[in-house]
N, C-alpha and C positions, 0 to 999 in steps of 0.2 A: 317451735326454731328446728328441728330436726330437720324438715322439711327443705326451709329454706338453707341452712348449712350443707345438703346436700349437691344444692345448685350453684355454689360455689367456690371456687380453688383458695380464695385468702380471705379471710379475715380480720380487720380492724377494729381494735376495739376501743373505743372513743368516752368510757365512762369518770364522770370525772373525779375526786378523789374522796367523796362520801361513800361514792359507790362502789369504788373498788375489789372488795369484796365479792360483789355479784360477778365477775367475772368465774369466780366459784363452777356456777351452774355453767356455762356457757364455755369452760375447760369441758366439763366431762360432755356436754354434746360434740361436742370437736371429738371428742375421743371416739364417743359413741360411732359417726357417722365413718369416718376414717377415710374419709376423702379431702381434707384439709392440706392443702401445701406447702400454706404458711399461714403464721397468726402471727400479730402484732396485737401483743398485748395494752390494756391504756397505763402505758408506762413511763412517757413521753417527758418525762422532769431527771429527776436528778440521777448518777448511776447507784441505782439503793446500795449494793455489794460493794461500794469503795466508800459510800457517802458518812461523814463526819456531823452527826447530826445533834441537835439538841434539845432536850426533853418536849417541848410542844412540836414538834417533828417525829420525833423516834416513832409515834404508833403509825403513820402513814407507811413510814421507812421499813417497820416490821410486816405489815401486810404487802408491799411490795414484795418484798425475797420469801413470805407464803404463797407467794403466786407465781414468780419462777418458780421456786419450789414443787409446785402439784403440774406444773406447765411440763417441769423436766421427766416427774416421776410416771406422769400419763406420755411420754413418748413423741409427744407435739412437735413437730417444727415450727419453731418461732424465730421468730426475733427481734430483738431488744434495742429500740431506739431513744437513747439517753441524748438530750436536745440540753440540758440545766434548767433552758426557763425561756419562756419569753418575757421579751421588753416590757412588750403591752401589759402584759398579768401583774408585772412587779410594779409598774410604774402607776398602772388603775389600783392596787392593793393598796400602795403603798401614802399614796398624793389623794385616793378616793374624794371627789371631789362633791359625789354625792353625799358624806356622812362629813359630820363636823366632829373634828379631833381637837385635841390639847394637845396631844404629844404622837409618835410613831416610832417603834422599837425599833431597830435595827440591828442582828446581833452579828457581833467579830469583832473588828476593829478598824483603823484607816490603812489596815493591809492587804485587807480581804482581795482578790482578785476573783473575777468574772465575768461571763460571756454569757449574750441571749441571744435568742435568735427572733424573726421575725416570723411566723407562722407557714406563710407562701412560701418561704424556703423550706421550710422542715415539711411540709408538704412535699415537695418537689420530689426531697430527698426520698421518700416514702414511696412516692410512683417510681422512681426511678429504681429501686430496691425491690419494687414488685416486680417488675421488667426483667431482672437479672435472671 
């Protein structure tokens, strides 16, 4: 991994939630090579430092906070991009057509507000950030 990292200026991590903590090894490698100008950790969902989460989601938030802390302690130049969520992900998760469900749990009340992105718009925004 070190030889690859020495050849790039920007690293965008795209690990799914179950593997978020595997970024810790990547962070160590980025610190070791010392040439990465910007690191985008795999944290494209909620703003974890501001999230009010329920117990099923708290472990994910805690892992994201740990990753942020390690990045800052390592002194790595980074950008956190929090898009809150992709509409297609939640529609597929809640309405999963491949799995028969008797019910779906939706937390909150009918006053909750949110916004969702299309992945293509999100990737365009990241591309613009890289070129800044």
